[in-house]
C-alpha positions as CSV (number, residue, x, y, z in Angstrom):
1,M,-0.2,-0.1,0.1
2,R,1.2,3.4,-0.9
3,L,0.2,6.3,1.5
4,G,1.4,9.7,1.7
5,G,3.6,11.7,-0.6
6,H,5.9,10.0,-2.8
7,D,8.2,11.1,-5.8
8,I,7.3,10.4,-9.4
9,E,10.0,10.5,-12.1
10,L,8.3,11.8,-15.3
11,K,9.6,10.4,-18.9
12,P,10.8,13.4,-20.8
13,G,8.8,14.4,-23.5
14,T,5.4,13.0,-22.6
15,L,2.3,15.1,-21.5
16,A,2.7,14.7,-17.7
17,W,6.3,16.1,-18.3
18,R,5.0,19.1,-20.0
19,L,2.3,19.8,-17.6
20,F,4.5,19.7,-14.8
21,G,6.9,22.3,-16.6
22,K,9.4,19.8,-18.0
23,K,10.7,18.7,-14.2
24,D,12.3,15.5,-13.8
25,S,10.3,14.7,-10.9
26,V,7.2,15.5,-9.0
27,R,5.9,14.7,-5.9
28,M,2.1,13.7,-5.4
29,R,0.0,12.2,-2.5
30,F,-1.1,8.4,-2.7
31,R,-3.6,6.2,-1.1
32,H,-4.0,3.1,-2.7
33,R,-3.3,-0.5,-3.0
34,Y,-3.1,-1.3,-6.5
35,E,-0.3,-0.9,-9.1
36,V,0.3,-2.6,-12.7
37,A,2.2,-5.9,-12.5
38,P,5.7,-5.1,-13.8
39,R,5.3,-8.4,-16.2
40,Y,2.3,-6.5,-18.3
41,I,4.6,-3.4,-18.6
42,E,6.3,-4.2,-21.6
43,M,3.2,-6.0,-23.3
44,L,1.1,-2.6,-22.3
45,E,3.7,-0.1,-23.6
46,K,3.8,-2.4,-27.0
47,A,-0.1,-1.9,-27.3
48,G,0.5,2.2,-27.1
49,L,0.1,2.9,-23.5
50,V,3.0,5.3,-22.2
51,F,4.1,5.0,-18.6
52,S,5.1,8.8,-18.3
53,G,5.6,8.5,-14.4
54,S,7.2,5.9,-12.0
55,A,8.6,5.6,-8.7
56,P,12.3,6.2,-8.3
57,G,14.3,3.0,-9.0
58,Q,11.3,0.8,-8.9
59,P,9.2,-0.8,-11.5
60,I,6.2,1.0,-10.0
61,M,4.1,2.9,-12.6
62,Q,2.1,5.8,-11.4
63,I,1.1,7.8,-14.2
64,L,0.2,6.6,-17.9
65,E,-1.0,8.0,-21.1
66,I,-2.4,7.4,-24.6
67,P,-0.5,9.9,-26.8
68,S,-2.7,9.6,-29.7
69,H,-5.8,10.6,-27.8
70,P,-6.3,14.3,-27.1
71,F,-6.1,14.0,-23.4
72,F,-5.7,10.6,-21.7
73,M,-3.9,10.5,-18.6
74,G,-4.3,8.1,-15.6
75,T,-2.5,8.0,-12.2
76,Q,-2.4,6.1,-9.2
77,A,-1.7,9.4,-7.2
78,H,-4.8,11.4,-6.0
79,P,-4.2,15.0,-7.7
80,C,-7.1,16.4,-5.9
81,L,-5.2,16.2,-2.7
82,T,-2.6,18.8,-3.6
83,S,-5.0,20.9,-5.5
84,R,-6.4,24.3,-4.3
85,P,-9.1,26.7,-6.0
86,L,-6.2,29.2,-6.7
87,R,-3.5,27.0,-7.1
88,P,-5.1,23.9,-9.3
89,Q,-2.9,21.0,-9.8
90,P,-1.4,20.8,-13.5
91,M,-3.5,17.6,-14.4
92,F,-7.0,19.2,-14.0
93,V,-5.7,22.4,-15.8
94,G,-4.4,20.4,-18.6
95,F,-7.8,18.4,-18.5
96,A,-9.7,21.5,-18.6
97,A,-7.9,23.1,-21.2
98,A,-8.1,19.9,-23.6
99,A,-11.7,19.8,-23.0
100,L,-12.2,23.6,-24.2
101,Q,-10.2,23.3,-27.0
102,K,-12.2,20.1,-27.9
103,H,-15.6,21.9,-27.3
104,Y,-14.4,25.5,-28.9
105,P,-12.2,24.1,-31.6
106,H,-12.6,27.5,-33.7
107,Q,-11.6,29.6,-30.4
108,D,-7.8,30.8,-29.6
109,S,-7.8,28.8,-26.5
110,P,-4.3,27.6,-25.2
111,D,-2.9,24.4,-25.5
112,C,-3.2,22.0,-22.3
113,T,0.5,22.1,-21.9
114,K,0.8,25.9,-22.2
115,A,-2.4,26.5,-20.0
116,S,-0.8,24.6,-17.0
117,P,2.3,26.6,-16.4
118,K,0.0,29.8,-16.5
119,M,-2.1,28.8,-13.8
120,C,0.0,26.6,-11.9
121,E,3.1,28.6,-10.3
122,R,3.3,26.3,-7.1
123,T,6.0,23.6,-7.1
124,F,4.8,20.1,-6.7
């Protein structure tokens, strides 16, 4: 079981890496008992999933993405535990920006990775 704050190493070039300001790692809060079985990681990556965040030095996957989707991101962490009304967590800002782009494609709305740094000035 993972409880409390833990570091997550981010894979360069991924959506998570860009949302968190191109940082090598971030700290997020956890409360879960589940994880991706390490023996399936390679098979899932071959099928198109990208594990963009993992526990340092361990085969524990913490963030996944589907690059071919406009915004598909899942995490084992609870971003809601570190998000605040005036300091939203980057994953929430990215999701909201991607939804606005999808709903209003002809408006000049910022890309989800550009919206996140503007809204999230806090270090995670």
